[in-house]
Backbone as JSON Lines, residues from 0, in Angstrom:
{"i":0,"aa":"M","n":[79.33,64.75,191.13],"ca":[79.38,63.3,190.95],"c":[80.52,62.76,191.79]}
{"i":1,"aa":"T","n":[80.22,61.86,192.63],"ca":[81.22,61.27,193.5],"c":[81.57,59.87,193.02]}
{"i":2,"aa":"T","n":[82.55,59.29,193.66],"ca":[82.89,57.91,193.33],"c":[81.74,56.97,193.67]}
{"i":3,"aa":"D","n":[80.92,57.36,194.65],"ca":[79.73,56.56,194.96],"c":[78.77,56.52,193.79]}
{"i":4,"aa":"A","n":[78.63,57.66,193.12],"ca":[77.75,57.72,191.95],"c":[78.3,56.85,190.83]}
{"i":5,"aa":"F","n":[79.62,56.87,190.64],"ca":[80.22,56.0,189.64],"c":[79.97,54.53,190.0]}
{"i":6,"aa":"A","n":[80.08,54.21,191.28],"ca":[79.83,52.84,191.73],"c":[78.39,52.43,191.43]}
{"i":7,"aa":"A","n":[77.44,53.35,191.64],"ca":[76.03,53.06,191.34],"c":[75.83,52.78,189.87]}
{"i":8,"aa":"I","n":[76.5,53.55,189.03],"ca":[76.37,53.32,187.58],"c":[77.03,52.0,187.2]}
{"i":9,"aa":"K","n":[78.16,51.7,187.78],"ca":[78.84,50.44,187.47],"c":[78.0,49.23,187.86]}
{"i":10,"aa":"K","n":[77.17,49.38,188.89],"ca":[76.31,48.28,189.35],"c":[74.89,48.38,188.77]}
{"i":11,"aa":"F","n":[74.67,49.32,187.86],"ca":[73.34,49.55,187.31],"c":[72.71,48.26,186.78]}
{"i":12,"aa":"H","n":[71.47,48.05,187.15],"ca":[70.68,46.92,186.64],"c":[69.45,47.49,185.97]}
{"i":13,"aa":"C","n":[69.32,47.23,184.7],"ca":[68.12,47.65,183.97],"c":[67.07,46.56,184.19]}
{"i":14,"aa":"P","n":[65.95,46.91,184.81],"ca":[64.95,45.86,185.1],"c":[64.48,45.17,183.83]}
{"i":15,"aa":"R","n":[64.49,43.87,183.87],"ca":[64.04,43.09,182.73],"c":[62.52,43.13,182.63]}
{"i":16,"aa":"Y","n":[62.02,42.71,181.49],"ca":[60.59,42.81,181.2],"c":[59.76,42.17,182.32]}
{"i":17,"aa":"A","n":[60.13,40.98,182.75],"ca":[59.36,40.28,183.79],"c":[59.44,40.99,185.14]}
{"i":18,"aa":"E","n":[60.43,41.84,185.35],"ca":[60.58,42.57,186.61],"c":[59.75,43.86,186.64]}
{"i":19,"aa":"L","n":[59.26,44.29,185.49],"ca":[58.46,45.52,185.43],"c":[57.05,45.24,185.91]}
{"i":20,"aa":"P","n":[56.46,46.17,186.68],"ca":[55.09,45.95,187.15],"c":[54.11,45.92,185.98]}
{"i":21,"aa":"D","n":[53.14,45.06,186.07],"ca":[52.15,44.94,185.0],"c":[50.73,45.03,185.56]}
{"i":22,"aa":"M","n":[50.56,45.81,186.6],"ca":[49.25,45.9,187.23],"c":[48.43,47.08,186.73]}
{"i":23,"aa":"G","n":[48.91,47.8,185.74],"ca":[48.19,48.96,185.24],"c":[48.44,50.17,186.13]}
{"i":24,"aa":"L","n":[49.54,50.85,185.87],"ca":[49.92,52.0,186.67],"c":[49.34,53.29,186.1]}
{"i":25,"aa":"Y","n":[49.02,54.22,186.97],"ca":[48.66,55.56,186.52],"c":[49.95,56.28,186.11]}
{"i":26,"aa":"L","n":[49.8,57.37,185.39],"ca":[50.94,58.09,184.85],"c":[51.98,58.43,185.93]}
{"i":27,"aa":"E","n":[51.53,58.98,187.04],"ca":[52.47,59.37,188.11],"c":[53.23,58.15,188.64]}
{"i":28,"aa":"Q","n":[52.53,57.03,188.78],"ca":[53.19,55.81,189.27],"c":[54.22,55.32,188.26]}
{"i":29,"aa":"M","n":[53.87,55.36,186.97],"ca":[54.78,54.92,185.93],"c":[56.03,55.81,185.91]}
{"i":30,"aa":"L","n":[55.82,57.12,186.03],"ca":[56.97,58.03,186.07],"c":[57.88,57.7,187.24]}
{"i":31,"aa":"G","n":[57.29,57.38,188.38],"ca":[58.07,57.02,189.56],"c":[58.92,55.79,189.33]}
{"i":32,"aa":"V","n":[58.35,54.77,188.72],"ca":[59.08,53.52,188.44],"c":[60.25,53.8,187.51]}
{"i":33,"aa":"V","n":[59.99,54.52,186.42],"ca":[61.04,54.79,185.43],"c":[62.12,55.68,186.03]}
{"i":34,"aa":"N","n":[61.71,56.75,186.69],"ca":[62.7,57.68,187.26],"c":[63.55,57.02,188.34]}
{"i":35,"aa":"E","n":[62.95,56.16,189.14],"ca":[63.72,55.47,190.18],"c":[64.72,54.5,189.55]}
{"i":36,"aa":"A","n":[64.27,53.75,188.56],"ca":[65.15,52.75,187.92],"c":[66.35,53.39,187.23]}
{"i":37,"aa":"L","n":[66.15,54.59,186.67],"ca":[67.2,55.22,185.86],"c":[67.85,56.42,186.55]}
{"i":38,"aa":"A","n":[67.6,56.6,187.84],"ca":[68.07,57.79,188.56],"c":[69.58,58.01,188.46]}
{"i":39,"aa":"C","n":[70.37,56.96,188.49],"ca":[71.82,57.15,188.47],"c":[72.34,57.51,187.08]}
{"i":40,"aa":"L","n":[71.5,57.38,186.05],"ca":[71.96,57.62,184.68],"c":[71.56,58.97,184.11]}
{"i":41,"aa":"V","n":[70.4,59.44,184.49],"ca":[69.85,60.63,183.85],"c":[69.95,61.85,184.76]}
{"i":42,"aa":"S","n":[70.18,62.99,184.13],"ca":[70.3,64.22,184.93],"c":[68.93,64.84,185.2]}
{"i":43,"aa":"E","n":[67.98,64.6,184.33],"ca":[66.64,65.14,184.51],"c":[65.62,64.01,184.49]}
{"i":44,"aa":"P","n":[64.71,63.97,185.47],"ca":[63.69,62.91,185.46],"c":[62.7,63.14,184.3]}
{"i":45,"aa":"I","n":[62.08,62.06,183.9],"ca":[61.06,62.15,182.86],"c":[59.8,62.76,183.46]}
{"i":46,"aa":"T","n":[59.09,63.54,182.67],"ca":[57.92,64.27,183.14],"c":[56.68,63.92,182.3]}
{"i":47,"aa":"K","n":[55.51,64.35,182.8],"ca":[54.26,64.15,182.07],"c":[54.31,64.73,180.66]}
{"i":48,"aa":"P","n":[54.78,65.98,180.49],"ca":[54.84,66.53,179.12],"c":[55.74,65.72,178.19]}
{"i":49,"aa":"M","n":[56.82,65.17,178.73],"ca":[57.71,64.34,177.9],"c":[56.97,63.1,177.41]}
{"i":50,"aa":"V","n":[56.28,62.44,178.32],"ca":[55.52,61.24,177.95],"c":[54.47,61.61,176.91]}
{"i":51,"aa":"G","n":[53.78,62.73,177.12],"ca":[52.78,63.19,176.15],"c":[53.4,63.4,174.77]}
{"i":52,"aa":"N","n":[54.59,63.96,174.74],"ca":[55.29,64.18,173.46],"c":[55.65,62.86,172.8]}
{"i":53,"aa":"Y","n":[56.14,61.89,173.58],"ca":[56.5,60.59,173.02],"c":[55.28,59.88,172.46]}
{"i":54,"aa":"I","n":[54.15,60.0,173.16],"ca":[52.9,59.39,172.68],"c":[52.44,60.09,171.41]}
{"i":55,"aa":"K","n":[52.47,61.42,171.42],"ca":[52.04,62.21,170.26],"c":[52.86,61.86,169.02]}
{"i":56,"aa":"N","n":[54.15,61.61,169.21],"ca":[55.03,61.28,168.09],"c":[55.01,59.79,167.74]}
{"i":57,"aa":"G","n":[54.19,59.0,168.42],"ca":[54.06,57.59,168.1],"c":[55.2,56.72,168.59]}
{"i":58,"aa":"A","n":[56.07,57.27,169.44],"ca":[57.2,56.49,169.93],"c":[56.79,55.55,171.06]}
{"i":59,"aa":"V","n":[55.8,55.95,171.83],"ca":[55.3,55.16,172.95],"c":[53.78,55.08,172.78]}
{"i":60,"aa":"P","n":[53.2,53.9,172.98],"ca":[51.74,53.78,172.82],"c":[51.0,54.53,173.93]}
{"i":61,"aa":"P","n":[49.79,54.99,173.64],"ca":[49.0,55.67,174.67],"c":[48.55,54.69,175.75]}
{"i":62,"aa":"A","n":[48.18,55.25,176.88],"ca":[47.68,54.44,178.0],"c":[46.41,53.7,177.58]}
{"i":63,"aa":"V","n":[46.16,52.61,178.27],"ca":[44.93,51.84,178.07],"c":[44.04,52.14,179.27]}
{"i":64,"aa":"R","n":[42.97,52.88,179.04],"ca":[42.07,53.32,180.11],"c":[42.85,54.02,181.24]}
{"i":65,"aa":"K","n":[43.73,54.93,180.84],"ca":[44.55,55.73,181.76],"c":[45.55,54.91,182.57]}
{"i":66,"aa":"R","n":[45.81,53.7,182.12],"ca":[46.75,52.83,182.83],"c":[47.88,52.41,181.88]}
{"i":67,"aa":"Y","n":[49.06,52.3,182.47],"ca":[50.26,51.91,181.73],"c":[50.73,50.55,182.21]}
{"i":68,"aa":"H","n":[51.14,49.72,181.26],"ca":[51.54,48.35,181.55],"c":[53.01,48.13,181.19]}
{"i":69,"aa":"R","n":[53.44,46.88,181.27],"ca":[54.84,46.54,181.0],"c":[55.34,47.08,179.67]}
{"i":70,"aa":"E","n":[54.54,46.92,178.63],"ca":[55.0,47.37,177.31],"c":[55.28,48.87,177.31]}
{"i":71,"aa":"H","n":[54.46,49.63,178.03],"ca":[54.69,51.07,178.14],"c":[55.99,51.35,178.89]}
{"i":72,"aa":"L","n":[56.15,50.68,180.03],"ca":[57.35,50.87,180.84],"c":[58.61,50.5,180.07]}
{"i":73,"aa":"A","n":[58.58,49.38,179.38],"ca":[59.76,48.93,178.63],"c":[60.13,49.97,177.58]}
{"i":74,"aa":"Q","n":[59.16,50.41,176.81],"ca":[59.46,51.39,175.77],"c":[59.89,52.73,176.36]}
{"i":75,"aa":"L","n":[59.3,53.1,177.46],"ca":[59.68,54.37,178.08],"c":[61.09,54.29,178.67]}
{"i":76,"aa":"M","n":[61.46,53.15,179.24],"ca":[62.82,52.99,179.76],"c":[63.84,53.15,178.62]}
{"i":77,"aa":"V","n":[63.58,52.5,177.51],"ca":[64.49,52.61,176.37],"c":[64.52,54.05,175.86]}
{"i":78,"aa":"M","n":[63.36,54.68,175.78],"ca":[63.28,56.06,175.31],"c":[64.13,56.98,176.19]}
{"i":79,"aa":"V","n":[64.0,56.85,177.5],"ca":[64.75,57.71,178.42],"c":[66.26,57.48,178.28]}
{"i":80,"aa":"I","n":[66.67,56.26,178.05],"ca":[68.09,55.96,177.89],"c":[68.63,56.5,176.57]}
{"i":81,"aa":"L","n":[67.85,56.35,175.5],"ca":[68.34,56.74,174.17],"c":[68.1,58.2,173.81]}
{"i":82,"aa":"K","n":[67.09,58.82,174.41],"ca":[66.69,60.18,174.02],"c":[67.79,61.23,174.13]}
{"i":83,"aa":"P","n":[68.69,61.18,175.11],"ca":[69.74,62.19,175.15],"c":[70.7,62.13,173.95]}
{"i":84,"aa":"V","n":[70.7,61.02,173.22],"ca":[71.62,60.86,172.1],"c":[70.88,60.93,170.76]}
{"i":85,"aa":"F","n":[69.65,60.41,170.73],"ca":[68.91,60.31,169.47],"c":[67.59,61.08,169.56]}
{"i":86,"aa":"S","n":[67.09,61.49,168.42],"ca":[65.81,62.2,168.38],"c":[64.67,61.23,168.69]}
{"i":87,"aa":"V","n":[63.54,61.78,169.06],"ca":[62.35,60.96,169.31],"c":[62.01,60.18,168.04]}
{"i":88,"aa":"D","n":[62.13,60.81,166.89],"ca":[61.84,60.12,165.62],"c":[62.77,58.93,165.4]}
{"i":89,"aa":"H","n":[64.06,59.11,165.71],"ca":[64.99,57.99,165.55],"c":[64.67,56.84,166.49]}
{"i":90,"aa":"V","n":[64.33,57.16,167.72],"ca":[63.99,56.1,168.68],"c":[62.68,55.42,168.26]}
{"i":91,"aa":"A","n":[61.72,56.2,167.79],"ca":[60.46,55.62,167.31],"c":[60.72,54.68,166.13]}
{"i":92,"aa":"R","n":[61.6,55.08,165.24],"ca":[61.95,54.23,164.08],"c":[62.64,52.95,164.57]}
{"i":93,"aa":"F","n":[63.51,53.09,165.56],"ca":[64.18,51.94,166.17],"c":[63.14,50.96,166.74]}
{"i":94,"aa":"F","n":[62.15,51.49,167.47],"ca":[61.09,50.64,168.02],"c":[60.34,49.92,166.89]}
{"i":95,"aa":"E","n":[60.05,50.63,165.83],"ca":[59.32,50.05,164.69],"c":[60.12,48.89,164.09]}
{"i":96,"aa":"I","n":[61.41,49.08,163.91],"ca":[62.27,48.03,163.36],"c":[62.3,46.83,164.3]}
{"i":97,"aa":"Q","n":[62.44,47.08,165.59],"ca":[62.48,45.99,166.55],"c":[61.16,45.22,166.59]}
{"i":98,"aa":"R","n":[60.04,45.95,166.51],"ca":[58.72,45.29,166.55],"c":[58.53,44.35,165.37]}
{"i":99,"aa":"Q","n":[59.1,44.69,164.22],"ca":[58.96,43.85,163.03],"c":[59.82,42.59,163.12]}
{"i":100,"aa":"T","n":[60.77,42.59,164.04],"ca":[61.75,41.51,164.09],"c":[61.62,40.62,165.31]}
{"i":101,"aa":"Y","n":[61.36,41.21,166.47],"ca":[61.37,40.46,167.73],"c":[60.16,40.81,168.57]}
{"i":102,"aa":"P","n":[59.68,39.86,169.39],"ca":[58.65,40.22,170.37],"c":[59.23,41.26,171.34]}
{"i":103,"aa":"L","n":[58.39,42.13,171.87],"ca":[58.85,43.21,172.75],"c":[59.68,42.7,173.92]}
{"i":104,"aa":"Q","n":[59.23,41.64,174.57],"ca":[59.97,41.13,175.73],"c":[61.39,40.72,175.35]}
{"i":105,"aa":"V","n":[61.55,40.04,174.24],"ca":[62.87,39.6,173.78],"c":[63.73,40.81,173.43]}
{"i":106,"aa":"A","n":[63.18,41.74,172.67],"ca":[63.93,42.93,172.25],"c":[64.33,43.78,173.46]}
{"i":107,"aa":"Y","n":[63.42,43.96,174.4],"ca":[63.7,44.78,175.57],"c":[64.77,44.15,176.46]}
{"i":108,"aa":"D","n":[64.63,42.86,176.75],"ca":[65.62,42.19,177.59],"c":[67.0,42.2,176.93]}
{"i":109,"aa":"F","n":[67.04,42.02,175.62],"ca":[68.31,42.09,174.88],"c":[68.9,43.49,174.99]}
{"i":110,"aa":"F","n":[68.06,44.51,174.85],"ca":[68.5,45.89,175.0],"c":[69.13,46.09,176.38]}
{"i":111,"aa":"C","n":[68.45,45.62,177.43],"ca":[68.94,45.78,178.8],"c":[70.32,45.15,178.97]}
{"i":112,"aa":"T","n":[70.49,43.94,178.48],"ca":[71.77,43.25,178.6],"c":[72.86,43.99,177.85]}
{"i":113,"aa":"E","n":[72.57,44.38,176.63],"ca":[73.55,45.11,175.82],"c":[73.91,46.45,176.46]}
{"i":114,"aa":"F","n":[72.92,47.15,177.0],"ca":[73.18,48.44,177.63],"c":[74.03,48.28,178.88]}
{"i":115,"aa":"E","n":[73.7,47.3,179.7],"ca":[74.51,47.04,180.9],"c":[75.95,46.71,180.52]}
{"i":116,"aa":"N","n":[76.15,45.89,179.5],"ca":[77.5,45.55,179.05],"c":[78.24,46.78,178.54]}
{"i":117,"aa":"A","n":[77.55,47.63,177.79],"ca":[78.16,48.85,177.26],"c":[78.53,49.81,178.38]}
{"i":118,"aa":"L","n":[77.65,49.95,179.37],"ca":[77.95,50.8,180.53],"c":[79.17,50.27,181.29]}
{"i":119,"aa":"H","n":[79.19,48.97,181.49],"ca":[80.3,48.35,182.21],"c":[81.62,48.66,181.5]}
{"i":120,"aa":"E","n":[81.65,48.53,180.19],"ca":[82.87,48.81,179.44],"c":[83.22,50.29,179.47]}
{"i":121,"aa":"A","n":[82.22,51.16,179.37],"ca":[82.48,52.6,179.38],"c":[83.08,53.04,180.7]}
{"i":122,"aa":"F","n":[82.61,52.48,181.81],"ca":[83.07,52.91,183.12],"c":[84.24,52.08,183.66]}
{"i":123,"aa":"N","n":[84.54,50.96,183.04],"ca":[85.67,50.11,183.43],"c":[86.47,49.79,182.18]}
{"i":124,"aa":"F","n":[86.92,50.78,181.48],"ca":[87.5,50.59,180.15],"c":[88.57,49.51,180.14]}
{"i":125,"aa":"S","n":[88.31,48.46,179.37],"ca":[89.28,47.36,179.26],"c":[89.86,47.29,177.86]}
{"i":126,"aa":"G","n":[89.19,47.89,176.9],"ca":[89.65,47.82,175.52],"c":[89.26,46.54,174.82]}
{"i":127,"aa":"K","n":[88.57,45.67,175.54],"ca":[88.14,44.41,174.96],"c":[86.78,44.6,174.28]}
{"i":128,"aa":"A","n":[86.5,43.72,173.34],"ca":[85.2,43.74,172.68],"c":[84.12,43.37,173.69]}
{"i":129,"aa":"L","n":[82.94,43.94,173.51],"ca":[81.81,43.58,174.37],"c":[81.46,42.11,174.13]}
{"i":130,"aa":"P","n":[80.98,41.44,175.17],"ca":[80.59,40.04,174.97],"c":[79.46,39.92,173.95]}
{"i":131,"aa":"C","n":[79.48,38.86,173.19],"ca":[78.42,38.61,172.21],"c":[77.27,37.91,172.92]}
{"i":132,"aa":"V","n":[76.14,38.57,172.99],"ca":[74.99,37.95,173.65],"c":[73.88,37.62,172.66]}
{"i":133,"aa":"E","n":[74.03,38.08,171.42],"ca":[73.01,37.76,170.44],"c":[73.15,36.3,170.0]}
{"i":134,"aa":"T","n":[72.04,35.7,169.64],"ca":[72.09,34.33,169.14],"c":[72.39,34.31,167.65]}
{"i":135,"aa":"K","n":[72.1,35.44,167.0],"ca":[72.37,35.58,165.57],"c":[72.64,37.05,165.29]}
{"i":136,"aa":"R","n":[73.72,37.34,164.61],"ca":[74.05,38.73,164.27],"c":[73.19,39.15,163.08]}
{"i":137,"aa":"T","n":[72.41,40.21,163.28],"ca":[71.53,40.73,162.23],"c":[71.71,42.24,162.14]}
{"i":138,"aa":"E","n":[71.12,42.84,161.14],"ca":[71.14,44.3,161.03],"c":[70.53,44.93,162.28]}
{"i":139,"aa":"Q","n":[69.49,44.29,162.82],"ca":[68.81,44.82,164.0],"c":[69.69,44.75,165.24]}
{"i":140,"aa":"T","n":[70.43,43.64,165.42],"ca":[71.3,43.54,166.59],"c":[72.48,44.51,166.47]}
{"i":141,"aa":"I","n":[72.97,44.72,165.27],"ca":[74.06,45.68,165.05],"c":[73.57,47.1,165.34]}
{"i":142,"aa":"L","n":[72.36,47.42,164.89],"ca":[71.78,48.74,165.16],"c":[71.61,48.94,166.67]}
{"i":143,"aa":"L","n":[71.05,47.95,167.35],"ca":[70.85,48.06,168.79],"c":[72.17,48.26,169.51]}
{"i":144,"aa":"R","n":[73.17,47.47,169.17],"ca":[74.47,47.6,169.84],"c":[75.05,48.99,169.61]}
{"i":145,"aa":"S","n":[74.95,49.5,168.4],"ca":[75.47,50.84,168.1],"c":[74.76,51.9,168.92]}
{"i":146,"aa":"M","n":[73.46,51.75,169.07],"ca":[72.69,52.73,169.84],"c":[73.04,52.67,171.33]}
{"i":147,"aa":"V","n":[73.17,51.46,171.89],"ca":[73.49,51.37,173.32],"c":[74.91,51.84,173.6]}
{"i":148,"aa":"L","n":[75.83,51.58,172.68],"ca":[77.2,52.09,172.86],"c":[77.21,53.62,172.89]}
{"i":149,"aa":"A","n":[76.46,54.23,171.99],"ca":[76.38,55.69,171.97],"c":[75.79,56.21,173.27]}
{"i":150,"aa":"A","n":[74.72,55.57,173.75],"ca":[74.07,56.02,174.98],"c":[74.99,55.8,176.19]}
{"i":151,"aa":"A","n":[75.65,54.67,176.27],"ca":[76.55,54.39,177.4],"c":[77.73,55.36,177.4]}
{"i":152,"aa":"N","n":[78.28,55.62,176.25],"ca":[79.4,56.56,176.17],"c":[78.96,57.98,176.52]}
{"i":153,"aa":"R","n":[77.75,58.34,176.17],"ca":[77.23,59.65,176.56],"c":[77.14,59.76,178.08]}
{"i":154,"aa":"V","n":[76.62,58.71,178.72],"ca":[76.53,58.71,180.18],"c":[77.92,58.86,180.78]}
{"i":155,"aa":"F","n":[78.89,58.11,180.27],"ca":[80.25,58.2,180.81],"c":[80.82,59.61,180.66]}
{"i":156,"aa":"V","n":[80.74,60.17,179.46],"ca":[81.3,61.5,179.22],"c":[80.62,62.54,180.1]}
{"i":157,"aa":"E","n":[79.3,62.49,180.18],"ca":[78.56,63.45,181.0],"c":[78.98,63.35,182.47]}
{"i":158,"aa":"K","n":[79.04,62.15,183.0],"ca":[79.39,61.96,184.41],"c":[80.85,62.29,184.67]}
{"i":159,"aa":"K","n":[81.73,61.96,183.75],"ca":[83.15,62.25,183.93],"c":[83.4,63.76,183.92]}
{"i":160,"aa":"L","n":[82.71,64.46,183.02],"ca":[82.88,65.92,182.96],"c":[82.39,66.61,184.23]}
{"i":161,"aa":"E","n":[81.42,66.0,184.9],"ca":[80.92,66.56,186.15],"c":[81.96,66.56,187.26]}
{"i":162,"aa":"V","n":[82.9,65.61,187.22],"ca":[83.89,65.5,188.29],"c":[85.26,66.04,187.93]}
{"i":163,"aa":"M","n":[85.52,66.26,186.67],"ca":[86.85,66.7,186.27],"c":[87.0,68.21,186.45]}
{"i":164,"aa":"E","n":[88.17,68.61,186.86],"ca":[88.5,70.04,187.0],"c":[88.72,70.62,185.6]}
{"i":165,"aa":"P","n":[88.28,71.86,185.38],"ca":[88.54,72.47,184.06],"c":[90.02,72.79,183.88]}
């Protein structure tokens, strides 16, 4: 991990819901979109068997006529970010809670903003509280913030350990 890699993470942009392709991608195309978007964060790209496991466990919905749309991409992006810290069951439960509270587009875009803010703080430690972006503090927004903080801190620790001398 070089300082260039740290710079890429510091500038990371999680594509918002409207930025995700919605033309009905085949599995390989969907994997390409997700892996490219998250390349600076994850050590291993997502694979077909992983997607199959997430679908089997009900965490991600199955394809519609072998095609994946924005909702699939959004949930898969969140899954890839959270999976190194939380079990598939925990992430699936998180999705279920979010679905009961917010439309997917709102929940996903909020997740992206919170995750970007958490990453920024993890890699540029200021000691200040993260900016409040929620319009109303709820159990769901507190849960989401806790999850993104855990995921962002995991990314920081993993990347920092890669460059530090033993």
